[in-house]
Biopython code that builds the backbone (N, CA, C, O; Angstrom):
import numpy as np
from Bio.PDB.StructureBuilder import StructureBuilder

atoms = [
    (1, "MET", "N", (27.600, 54.031, 89.601)),
    (1, "MET", "CA", (27.577, 55.234, 88.872)),
    (1, "MET", "C", (28.468, 56.257, 89.609)),
    (1, "MET", "O", (28.419, 56.355, 90.835)),
    (2, "THR", "N", (29.271, 57.007, 88.862)),
    (2, "THR", "CA", (30.191, 57.986, 89.407)),
    (2, "THR", "C", (29.610, 59.376, 89.206)),
    (2, "THR", "O", (29.168, 59.738, 88.116)),
    (3, "ILE", "N", (29.624, 60.149, 90.297)),
    (3, "ILE", "CA", (29.122, 61.514, 90.211)),
    (3, "ILE", "C", (30.338, 62.451, 90.280)),
    (3, "ILE", "O", (31.112, 62.425, 91.236)),
    (4, "ILE", "N", (30.474, 63.249, 89.270)),
    (4, "ILE", "CA", (31.580, 64.204, 89.195)),
    (4, "ILE", "C", (31.050, 65.582, 89.577)),
    (4, "ILE", "O", (30.039, 66.056, 89.061)),
    (5, "LYS", "N", (31.775, 66.202, 90.503)),
    (5, "LYS", "CA", (31.398, 67.549, 90.930)),
    (5, "LYS", "C", (32.556, 68.495, 90.589)),
    (5, "LYS", "O", (33.392, 68.782, 91.446)),
    (6, "PRO", "N", (32.607, 68.974, 89.355)),
    (6, "PRO", "CA", (33.726, 69.815, 88.952)),
    (6, "PRO", "C", (33.764, 71.170, 89.662)),
    (6, "PRO", "O", (34.849, 71.708, 89.882)),
    (7, "ASN", "N", (32.623, 71.730, 90.022)),
    (7, "ASN", "CA", (32.598, 73.052, 90.666)),
    (7, "ASN", "C", (33.234, 73.013, 92.049)),
    (7, "ASN", "O", (33.888, 73.974, 92.453)),
    (8, "LYS", "N", (33.053, 71.912, 92.786)),
    (8, "LYS", "CA", (33.589, 71.802, 94.128)),
    (8, "LYS", "C", (35.120, 71.810, 94.094)),
    (8, "LYS", "O", (35.743, 72.487, 94.911)),
    (9, "ASN", "N", (35.732, 71.078, 93.173)),
    (9, "ASN", "CA", (37.186, 71.032, 93.065)),
    (9, "ASN", "C", (37.752, 72.354, 92.548)),
    (9, "ASN", "O", (38.820, 72.784, 92.982)),
    (10, "LYS", "N", (37.054, 72.986, 91.640)),
    (10, "LYS", "CA", (37.530, 74.254, 91.086)),
    (10, "LYS", "C", (37.522, 75.349, 92.150)),
    (10, "LYS", "O", (38.424, 76.187, 92.161)),
    (11, "ASN", "N", (36.555, 75.368, 93.022)),
    (11, "ASN", "CA", (36.474, 76.390, 94.055)),
    (11, "ASN", "C", (37.660, 76.298, 95.022)),
    (11, "ASN", "O", (38.235, 77.321, 95.394)),
    (12, "LYS", "N", (38.029, 75.082, 95.429)),
    (12, "LYS", "CA", (39.156, 74.907, 96.345)),
    (12, "LYS", "C", (40.466, 75.298, 95.662)),
    (12, "LYS", "O", (41.312, 75.963, 96.261)),
    (13, "THR", "N", (40.627, 74.883, 94.411)),
    (13, "THR", "CA", (41.845, 75.210, 93.672)),
    (13, "THR", "C", (41.932, 76.716, 93.454)),
    (13, "THR", "O", (42.998, 77.310, 93.619)),
    (14, "PHE", "N", (40.826, 77.326, 93.087)),
    (14, "PHE", "CA", (40.806, 78.765, 92.875)),
    (14, "PHE", "C", (41.131, 79.517, 94.169)),
    (14, "PHE", "O", (41.852, 80.515, 94.139)),
    (15, "LEU", "N", (40.615, 79.055, 95.283)),
    (15, "LEU", "CA", (40.877, 79.682, 96.569)),
    (15, "LEU", "C", (42.365, 79.585, 96.929)),
    (15, "LEU", "O", (42.953, 80.568, 97.381)),
    (16, "VAL", "N", (42.966, 78.433, 96.738)),
    (16, "VAL", "CA", (44.374, 78.235, 97.053)),
    (16, "VAL", "C", (45.246, 79.115, 96.148)),
    (16, "VAL", "O", (46.179, 79.765, 96.621)),
    (17, "ILE", "N", (44.941, 79.130, 94.864)),
    (17, "ILE", "CA", (45.708, 79.944, 93.923)),
    (17, "ILE", "C", (45.538, 81.433, 94.250)),
    (17, "ILE", "O", (46.504, 82.192, 94.178)),
    (18, "SER", "N", (44.346, 81.846, 94.599)),
    (18, "SER", "CA", (44.102, 83.249, 94.946)),
    (18, "SER", "C", (44.883, 83.650, 96.191)),
    (18, "SER", "O", (45.481, 84.725, 96.224)),
    (19, "LEU", "N", (44.886, 82.798, 97.217)),
    (19, "LEU", "CA", (45.633, 83.094, 98.434)),
    (19, "LEU", "C", (47.138, 83.159, 98.159)),
    (19, "LEU", "O", (47.821, 84.039, 98.683)),
    (20, "LEU", "N", (47.655, 82.252, 97.355)),
    (20, "LEU", "CA", (49.078, 82.287, 97.003)),
    (20, "LEU", "C", (49.406, 83.550, 96.214)),
    (20, "LEU", "O", (50.438, 84.179, 96.446)),
    (21, "PHE", "N", (48.538, 83.917, 95.294)),
    (21, "PHE", "CA", (48.759, 85.129, 94.496)),
    (21, "PHE", "C", (48.754, 86.373, 95.394)),
    (21, "PHE", "O", (49.600, 87.251, 95.227)),
    (22, "LEU", "N", (47.824, 86.461, 96.333)),
    (22, "LEU", "CA", (47.775, 87.589, 97.260)),
    (22, "LEU", "C", (49.017, 87.618, 98.151)),
    (22, "LEU", "O", (49.544, 88.689, 98.450)),
    (23, "ALA", "N", (49.477, 86.460, 98.569)),
    (23, "ALA", "CA", (50.682, 86.401, 99.395)),
    (23, "ALA", "C", (51.896, 86.887, 98.602)),
    (23, "ALA", "O", (52.732, 87.620, 99.131)),
    (24, "ILE", "N", (51.992, 86.484, 97.348)),
    (24, "ILE", "CA", (53.106, 86.917, 96.500)),
    (24, "ILE", "C", (53.052, 88.428, 96.277)),
    (24, "ILE", "O", (54.080, 89.103, 96.345)),
    (25, "ILE", "N", (51.865, 88.956, 96.014)),
    (25, "ILE", "CA", (51.711, 90.402, 95.826)),
    (25, "ILE", "C", (52.101, 91.140, 97.106)),
    (25, "ILE", "O", (52.767, 92.173, 97.043)),
    (26, "GLY", "N", (51.696, 90.625, 98.256)),
    (26, "GLY", "CA", (52.050, 91.243, 99.531)),
    (26, "GLY", "C", (53.556, 91.220, 99.757)),
    (26, "GLY", "O", (54.126, 92.220, 100.194)),
    (27, "LEU", "N", (54.209, 90.101, 99.467)),
    (27, "LEU", "CA", (55.660, 90.013, 99.653)),
    (27, "LEU", "C", (56.420, 90.946, 98.700)),
    (27, "LEU", "O", (57.400, 91.580, 99.093)),
    (28, "VAL", "N", (55.965, 91.021, 97.461)),
    (28, "VAL", "CA", (56.615, 91.915, 96.493)),
    (28, "VAL", "C", (56.432, 93.369, 96.930)),
    (28, "VAL", "O", (57.370, 94.162, 96.849)),
    (29, "SER", "N", (55.239, 93.721, 97.390)),
    (29, "SER", "CA", (54.995, 95.085, 97.861)),
    (29, "SER", "C", (55.885, 95.419, 99.054)),
    (29, "SER", "O", (56.433, 96.518, 99.137)),
    (30, "GLN", "N", (56.027, 94.474, 99.971)),
    (30, "GLN", "CA", (56.890, 94.693, 101.133)),
    (30, "GLN", "C", (58.346, 94.865, 100.706)),
    (30, "GLN", "O", (59.060, 95.693, 101.270)),
    (31, "GLU", "N", (58.782, 94.113, 99.741)),
    (31, "GLU", "CA", (60.162, 94.219, 99.255)),
    (31, "GLU", "C", (60.407, 95.567, 98.574)),
    (31, "GLU", "O", (61.470, 96.164, 98.744)),
    (32, "VAL", "N", (59.437, 96.041, 97.810)),
    (32, "VAL", "CA", (59.564, 97.358, 97.180)),
    (32, "VAL", "C", (59.644, 98.439, 98.252)),
    (32, "VAL", "O", (60.446, 99.366, 98.136)),
    (33, "TYR", "N", (58.826, 98.330, 99.291)),
    (33, "TYR", "CA", (58.857, 99.290, 100.389)),
    (33, "TYR", "C", (60.215, 99.255, 101.102)),
    (33, "TYR", "O", (60.801, 100.302, 101.380)),
    (34, "ASN", "N", (60.710, 98.050, 101.396)),
    (34, "ASN", "CA", (62.016, 97.922, 102.059)),
    (34, "ASN", "C", (63.130, 98.516, 101.212)),
    (34, "ASN", "O", (64.020, 99.179, 101.745)),
    (35, "TYR", "N", (63.098, 98.293, 99.913)),
    (35, "TYR", "CA", (64.121, 98.845, 99.022)),
    (35, "TYR", "C", (64.048, 100.377, 99.025)),
    (35, "TYR", "O", (65.076, 101.054, 99.055)),
    (36, "SER", "N", (62.831, 100.909, 98.994)),
    (36, "SER", "CA", (62.652, 102.357, 99.010)),
    (36, "SER", "C", (63.219, 102.950, 100.305)),
    (36, "SER", "O", (63.880, 103.988, 100.274)),
    (37, "GLN", "N", (62.967, 102.305, 101.421)),
    (37, "GLN", "CA", (63.485, 102.773, 102.702)),
    (37, "GLN", "C", (65.007, 102.708, 102.747)),
    (37, "GLN", "O", (65.645, 103.613, 103.285)),
    (38, "SER", "N", (65.599, 101.651, 102.189)),
    (38, "SER", "CA", (67.061, 101.540, 102.206)),
    (38, "SER", "C", (67.700, 102.625, 101.327)),
    (38, "SER", "O", (68.753, 103.162, 101.672)),
    (39, "VAL", "N", (67.073, 102.942, 100.210)),
    (39, "VAL", "CA", (67.594, 104.014, 99.351)),
    (39, "VAL", "C", (67.504, 105.351, 100.076)),
    (39, "VAL", "O", (68.438, 106.152, 100.027)),
    (40, "THR", "N", (66.392, 105.589, 100.742)),
    (40, "THR", "CA", (66.224, 106.830, 101.502)),
    (40, "THR", "C", (67.281, 106.935, 102.596)),
    (40, "THR", "O", (67.870, 107.998, 102.792)),
    (41, "LEU", "N", (67.523, 105.847, 103.304)),
    (41, "LEU", "CA", (68.533, 105.856, 104.361)),
    (41, "LEU", "C", (69.927, 106.106, 103.790)),
    (41, "LEU", "O", (70.726, 106.816, 104.401)),
    (42, "ARG", "N", (70.225, 105.534, 102.633)),
    (42, "ARG", "CA", (71.529, 105.764, 102.012)),
    (42, "ARG", "C", (71.709, 107.240, 101.657)),
    (42, "ARG", "O", (72.779, 107.810, 101.871)),
    (43, "HIS", "N", (70.662, 107.848, 101.115)),
    (43, "HIS", "CA", (70.745, 109.278, 100.777)),
    (43, "HIS", "C", (70.918, 110.123, 102.039)),
    (43, "HIS", "O", (71.704, 111.069, 102.053)),
    (44, "ASP", "N", (70.185, 109.781, 103.093)),
    (44, "ASP", "CA", (70.323, 110.512, 104.350)),
    (44, "ASP", "C", (71.735, 110.371, 104.913)),
    (44, "ASP", "O", (72.308, 111.343, 105.405)),
    (45, "MET", "N", (72.298, 109.163, 104.844)),
    (45, "MET", "CA", (73.664, 108.955, 105.329)),
    (45, "MET", "C", (74.666, 109.761, 104.512)),
    (45, "MET", "O", (75.605, 110.327, 105.071)),
    (46, "ASP", "N", (74.479, 109.817, 103.210)),
    (46, "ASP", "CA", (75.377, 110.607, 102.369)),
    (46, "ASP", "C", (75.299, 112.091, 102.732)),
    (46, "ASP", "O", (76.321, 112.775, 102.789)),
    (47, "ASN", "N", (74.089, 112.584, 102.974)),
    (47, "ASN", "CA", (73.928, 113.989, 103.367)),
    (47, "ASN", "C", (74.589, 114.259, 104.718)),
    (47, "ASN", "O", (75.230, 115.294, 104.900)),
    (48, "LEU", "N", (74.434, 113.330, 105.668)),
    (48, "LEU", "CA", (75.062, 113.509, 106.973)),
    (48, "LEU", "C", (76.585, 113.470, 106.866)),
    (48, "LEU", "O", (77.274, 114.225, 107.552)),
    (49, "LYS", "N", (77.110, 112.599, 106.012)),
    (49, "LYS", "CA", (78.564, 112.544, 105.816)),
    (49, "LYS", "C", (79.068, 113.849, 105.215)),
    (49, "LYS", "O", (80.126, 114.349, 105.597)),
    (50, "LYS", "N", (78.305, 114.401, 104.270)),
    (50, "LYS", "CA", (78.688, 115.677, 103.654)),
    (50, "LYS", "C", (78.685, 116.786, 104.704)),
    (50, "LYS", "O", (79.612, 117.593, 104.755)),
    (51, "ASN", "N", (77.641, 116.831, 105.547)),
    (51, "ASN", "CA", (77.567, 117.838, 106.605)),
    (51, "ASN", "C", (78.705, 117.669, 107.603)),
    (51, "ASN", "O", (79.256, 118.656, 108.091)),
    (52, "LEU", "N", (79.060, 116.426, 107.909)),
    (52, "LEU", "CA", (80.160, 116.172, 108.829)),
    (52, "LEU", "C", (81.473, 116.688, 108.261)),
    (52, "LEU", "O", (82.259, 117.307, 108.978)),
    (53, "ARG", "N", (81.719, 116.438, 106.979)),
    (53, "ARG", "CA", (82.949, 116.937, 106.346)),
    (53, "ARG", "C", (82.989, 118.460, 106.372)),
    (53, "ARG", "O", (84.032, 119.048, 106.659)),
    (54, "GLU", "N", (81.863, 119.101, 106.075)),
    (54, "GLU", "CA", (81.810, 120.567, 106.102)),
    (54, "GLU", "C", (82.061, 121.095, 107.510)),
    (54, "GLU", "O", (82.755, 122.096, 107.687)),
    (55, "THR", "N", (81.501, 120.428, 108.505)),
    (55, "THR", "CA", (81.708, 120.841, 109.894)),
    (55, "THR", "C", (83.162, 120.657, 110.303)),
    (55, "THR", "O", (83.714, 121.502, 111.008)),
    (56, "GLU", "N", (83.786, 119.579, 109.878)),
    (56, "GLU", "CA", (85.196, 119.351, 110.186)),
    (56, "GLU", "C", (86.078, 120.425, 109.558)),
    (56, "GLU", "O", (87.040, 120.883, 110.174)),
    (57, "VAL", "N", (85.748, 120.825, 108.333)),
    (57, "VAL", "CA", (86.514, 121.889, 107.675)),
    (57, "VAL", "C", (86.341, 123.200, 108.430)),
    (57, "VAL", "O", (87.316, 123.913, 108.667)),
    (58, "THR", "N", (85.109, 123.523, 108.810)),
    (58, "THR", "CA", (84.848, 124.745, 109.565)),
    (58, "THR", "C", (85.581, 124.717, 110.905)),
    (58, "THR", "O", (86.147, 125.724, 111.330)),
    (59, "ASN", "N", (85.568, 123.566, 111.563)),
    (59, "ASN", "CA", (86.257, 123.413, 112.832)),
    (59, "ASN", "C", (87.762, 123.639, 112.661)),
    (59, "ASN", "O", (88.389, 124.308, 113.482)),
    (60, "ALA", "N", (88.332, 123.083, 111.601)),
    (60, "ALA", "CA", (89.763, 123.272, 111.344)),
    (60, "ALA", "C", (90.088, 124.742, 111.078)),
    (60, "ALA", "O", (91.118, 125.243, 111.528)),
    (61, "GLU", "N", (89.215, 125.428, 110.351)),
    (61, "GLU", "CA", (89.437, 126.856, 110.083)),
    (61, "GLU", "C", (89.389, 127.676, 111.370)),
    (61, "GLU", "O", (90.206, 128.576, 111.562)),
    (62, "ILE", "N", (88.443, 127.372, 112.246)),
    (62, "ILE", "CA", (88.330, 128.099, 113.511)),
    (62, "ILE", "C", (89.552, 127.833, 114.387)),
    (62, "ILE", "O", (90.096, 128.754, 114.997)),
    (63, "LYS", "N", (89.979, 126.574, 114.449)),
    (63, "LYS", "CA", (91.182, 126.255, 115.223)),
    (63, "LYS", "C", (92.391, 127.002, 114.678)),
    (63, "LYS", "O", (93.215, 127.506, 115.441)),
    (64, "ASN", "N", (92.490, 127.068, 113.364)),
    (64, "ASN", "CA", (93.610, 127.779, 112.750)),
    (64, "ASN", "C", (93.591, 129.254, 113.143)),
    (64, "ASN", "O", (94.637, 129.830, 113.442)),
    (65, "LYS", "N", (92.399, 129.873, 113.143)),
    (65, "LYS", "CA", (92.290, 131.280, 113.539)),
    (65, "LYS", "C", (92.676, 131.473, 115.003)),
    (65, "LYS", "O", (93.346, 132.445, 115.351)),
    (66, "ILE", "N", (92.252, 130.550, 115.851)),
    (66, "ILE", "CA", (92.570, 130.662, 117.276)),
    (66, "ILE", "C", (94.074, 130.533, 117.492)),
    (66, "ILE", "O", (94.673, 131.338, 118.206)),
    (67, "PHE", "N", (94.683, 129.523, 116.877)),
    (67, "PHE", "CA", (96.124, 129.329, 117.046)),
    (67, "PHE", "C", (96.926, 130.499, 116.470)),
    (67, "PHE", "O", (97.959, 130.887, 117.015)),
    (68, "THR", "N", (96.437, 131.049, 115.369)),
    (68, "THR", "CA", (97.102, 132.209, 114.783)),
    (68, "THR", "C", (96.990, 133.417, 115.714)),
    (68, "THR", "O", (97.944, 134.182, 115.855)),
    (69, "PHE", "N", (95.833, 133.591, 116.347)),
    (69, "PHE", "CA", (95.624, 134.715, 117.240)),
    (69, "PHE", "C", (96.569, 134.659, 118.440)),
    (69, "PHE", "O", (97.056, 135.698, 118.887)),
    (70, "PHE", "N", (96.834, 133.468, 118.963)),
    (70, "PHE", "CA", (97.650, 133.326, 120.157)),
    (70, "PHE", "C", (99.133, 133.089, 119.877)),
    (70, "PHE", "O", (99.880, 132.720, 120.783)),
    (71, "GLU", "N", (99.559, 133.293, 118.652)),
    (71, "GLU", "CA", (100.989, 133.198, 118.363)),
    (71, "GLU", "C", (101.698, 134.369, 119.046)),
    (71, "GLU", "O", (101.130, 135.456, 119.146)),
    (72, "PRO", "N", (102.930, 134.163, 119.515)),
    (72, "PRO", "CA", (103.643, 135.228, 120.251)),
    (72, "PRO", "C", (103.777, 136.524, 119.457)),
    (72, "PRO", "O", (103.667, 137.606, 120.033)),
    (73, "GLU", "N", (104.009, 136.438, 118.157)),
    (73, "GLU", "CA", (104.144, 137.662, 117.362)),
    (73, "GLU", "C", (102.847, 138.469, 117.369)),
    (73, "GLU", "O", (102.873, 139.694, 117.483)),
    (74, "ASN", "N", (101.741, 137.794, 117.250)),
    (74, "ASN", "CA", (100.446, 138.488, 117.229)),
    (74, "ASN", "C", (100.110, 139.076, 118.590)),
    (74, "ASN", "O", (99.534, 140.161, 118.670)),
    (75, "ILE", "N", (100.460, 138.377, 119.655)),
    (75, "ILE", "CA", (100.190, 138.904, 120.995)),
    (75, "ILE", "C", (101.025, 140.155, 121.230)),
    (75, "ILE", "O", (100.525, 141.136, 121.781)),
    (76, "LYS", "N", (102.292, 140.135, 120.820)),
    (76, "LYS", "CA", (103.137, 141.331, 120.967)),
    (76, "LYS", "C", (102.564, 142.500, 120.178)),
    (76, "LYS", "O", (102.582, 143.640, 120.641)),
    (77, "LYS", "N", (102.062, 142.214, 118.996)),
    (77, "LYS", "CA", (101.478, 143.259, 118.153)),
    (77, "LYS", "C", (100.246, 143.868, 118.825)),
    (77, "LYS", "O", (100.073, 145.086, 118.814)),
    (78, "ILE", "N", (99.398, 143.032, 119.404)),
    (78, "ILE", "CA", (98.187, 143.521, 120.085)),
    (78, "ILE", "C", (98.570, 144.341, 121.312)),
    (78, "ILE", "O", (97.960, 145.373, 121.590)),
    (79, "VAL", "N", (99.591, 143.876, 122.050)),
    (79, "VAL", "CA", (100.043, 144.606, 123.240)),
    (79, "VAL", "C", (100.537, 145.993, 122.844)),
    (79, "VAL", "O", (100.217, 146.978, 123.511)),
    (80, "GLU", "N", (101.305, 146.078, 121.778)),
    (80, "GLU", "CA", (101.822, 147.375, 121.319)),
    (80, "GLU", "C", (100.702, 148.283, 120.828)),
    (80, "GLU", "O", (100.722, 149.484, 121.094)),
    (81, "GLU", "N", (99.721, 147.724, 120.111)),
    (81, "GLU", "CA", (98.610, 148.522, 119.591)),
    (81, "GLU", "C", (97.784, 149.123, 120.723)),
    (81, "GLU", "O", (97.331, 150.262, 120.614)),
    (82, "ARG", "N", (97.583, 148.391, 121.787)),
    (82, "ARG", "CA", (96.731, 148.862, 122.881)),
    (82, "ARG", "C", (97.515, 149.574, 123.980)),
    (82, "ARG", "O", (96.933, 150.064, 124.948)),
    (83, "GLY", "N", (98.814, 149.627, 123.827)),
    (83, "GLY", "CA", (99.634, 150.351, 124.791)),
    (83, "GLY", "C", (99.698, 149.672, 126.148)),
    (83, "GLY", "O", (99.775, 150.355, 127.169)),
    (84, "LEU", "N", (99.671, 148.369, 126.186)),
    (84, "LEU", "CA", (99.737, 147.646, 127.449)),
    (84, "LEU", "C", (101.189, 147.548, 127.910)),
    (84, "LEU", "O", (102.105, 147.485, 127.090)),
    (85, "VAL", "N", (101.388, 147.537, 129.212)),
    (85, "VAL", "CA", (102.727, 147.477, 129.785)),
    (85, "VAL", "C", (102.795, 146.261, 130.694)),
    (85, "VAL", "O", (101.857, 145.985, 131.442)),
    (86, "GLU", "N", (103.899, 145.540, 130.630)),
    (86, "GLU", "CA", (104.070, 144.371, 131.484)),
    (86, "GLU", "C", (104.385, 144.832, 132.894)),
    (86, "GLU", "O", (105.263, 145.670, 133.102)),
    (87, "GLU", "N", (103.676, 144.289, 133.846)),
    (87, "GLU", "CA", (103.873, 144.629, 135.254)),
    (87, "GLU", "C", (104.917, 143.683, 135.839)),
    (87, "GLU", "O", (104.743, 142.464, 135.825)),
    (88, "ASN", "N", (105.997, 144.256, 136.349)),
    (88, "ASN", "CA", (107.065, 143.426, 136.901)),
    (88, "ASN", "C", (106.732, 142.917, 138.298)),
    (88, "ASN", "O", (107.076, 141.783, 138.633)),
    (89, "ASN", "N", (106.080, 143.717, 139.108)),
    (89, "ASN", "CA", (105.711, 143.311, 140.465)),
    (89, "ASN", "C", (104.200, 143.462, 140.643)),
    (89, "ASN", "O", (103.744, 144.435, 141.243)),
    (90, "PRO", "N", (103.428, 142.518, 140.131)),
    (90, "PRO", "CA", (101.972, 142.654, 140.250)),
    (90, "PRO", "C", (101.523, 142.455, 141.695)),
    (90, "PRO", "O", (102.109, 141.675, 142.446)),
    (91, "LYS", "N", (100.458, 143.186, 142.065)),
    (91, "LYS", "CA", (99.878, 143.048, 143.399)),
    (91, "LYS", "C", (98.532, 142.339, 143.236)),
    (91, "LYS", "O", (97.661, 142.770, 142.480)),
    (92, "TYR", "N", (98.400, 141.255, 143.962)),
    (92, "TYR", "CA", (97.194, 140.455, 143.871)),
    (92, "TYR", "C", (96.318, 140.690, 145.083)),
    (92, "TYR", "O", (96.809, 140.967, 146.178)),
    (93, "ILE", "N", (95.035, 140.580, 144.881)),
    (93, "ILE", "CA", (94.084, 140.674, 145.980)),
    (93, "ILE", "C", (93.875, 139.264, 146.503)),
    (93, "ILE", "O", (93.499, 138.363, 145.753)),
    (94, "LYS", "N", (94.120, 139.076, 147.793)),
    (94, "LYS", "CA", (93.915, 137.763, 148.408)),
    (94, "LYS", "C", (92.756, 137.864, 149.366)),
    (94, "LYS", "O", (92.667, 138.794, 150.167)),
    (95, "ILE", "N", (91.881, 136.906, 149.274)),
    (95, "ILE", "CA", (90.677, 136.905, 150.096)),
    (95, "ILE", "C", (90.596, 135.553, 150.793)),
    (95, "ILE", "O", (90.765, 134.507, 150.167)),
    (96, "SER", "N", (90.341, 135.589, 152.075)),
    (96, "SER", "CA", (90.102, 134.322, 152.766)),
    (96, "SER", "C", (88.655, 133.921, 152.497)),
    (96, "SER", "O", (87.876, 134.709, 151.960)),
    (97, "ASP", "N", (88.309, 132.720, 152.863)),
    (97, "ASP", "CA", (86.964, 132.219, 152.584)),
    (97, "ASP", "C", (85.872, 132.994, 153.321)),
    (97, "ASP", "O", (84.741, 133.063, 152.840)),
    (98, "ASN", "N", (86.193, 133.582, 154.487)),
    (98, "ASN", "CA", (85.178, 134.264, 155.292)),
    (98, "ASN", "C", (84.999, 135.726, 154.908)),
    (98, "ASN", "O", (83.954, 136.307, 155.200)),
    (99, "ASN", "N", (85.970, 136.327, 154.275)),
    (99, "ASN", "CA", (85.900, 137.750, 153.949)),
    (99, "ASN", "C", (85.093, 137.995, 152.670)),
    (99, "ASN", "O", (85.038, 137.146, 151.781)),
    (100, "ILE", "N", (84.483, 139.152, 152.601)),
    (100, "ILE", "CA", (83.710, 139.532, 151.431)),
    (100, "ILE", "C", (84.476, 140.612, 150.700)),
    (100, "ILE", "O", (84.901, 141.595, 151.305)),
    (101, "LEU", "N", (84.657, 140.432, 149.378)),
    (101, "LEU", "CA", (85.420, 141.398, 148.582)),
    (101, "LEU", "C", (84.670, 142.731, 148.475)),
    (101, "LEU", "O", (85.270, 143.793, 148.641)),
    (102, "ALA", "N", (83.386, 142.683, 148.204)),
    (102, "ALA", "CA", (82.607, 143.902, 148.071)),
    (102, "ALA", "C", (81.259, 143.679, 148.714)),
    (102, "ALA", "O", (80.668, 142.604, 148.606)),
    (103, "ALA", "N", (80.776, 144.725, 149.393)),
    (103, "ALA", "CA", (79.459, 144.633, 150.026)),
    (103, "ALA", "C", (78.595, 145.773, 149.516)),
    (103, "ALA", "O", (79.106, 146.826, 149.136)),
    (104, "ARG", "N", (77.317, 145.567, 149.509)),
    (104, "ARG", "CA", (76.396, 146.597, 149.022)),
    (104, "ARG", "C", (75.938, 147.464, 150.132)),
    (104, "ARG", "O", (75.156, 148.389, 149.911)),
]
sb = StructureBuilder()
sb.init_structure("model")
sb.init_model(0)
sb.init_chain("A")
sb.init_seg("    ")
for serial, (resi, resn, name, xyz) in enumerate(atoms, 1):
    if name == "N":
        sb.init_residue(resn, " ", resi, " ")
    sb.init_atom(name, np.array(xyz, "f"), 0.0, 1.0, " ", f" {name:<3s}", serial, name[0])
structure = sb.get_structure()
């Protein structure tokens, strides 16, 4: 006589299918999270690239102002405006290492 135990086989099959289903759900959830993180990183990189371009433009503008300020024509103009005179024989203060320039 053969004894069939259908509940015993169904429980093992159900357990295996349930574990596989949970594993698939876990993997899909992890993939959605990874995709979300990669999109966030891409947006952050785009924002940083935009900020870098803006900083480079600002840097170029500042350099342009500095170079314009030190052009010979502009320096002559500033000298004339402030009434500065070129010293032909300047006198320099020379100090040896042991001497003190000013004392209190």
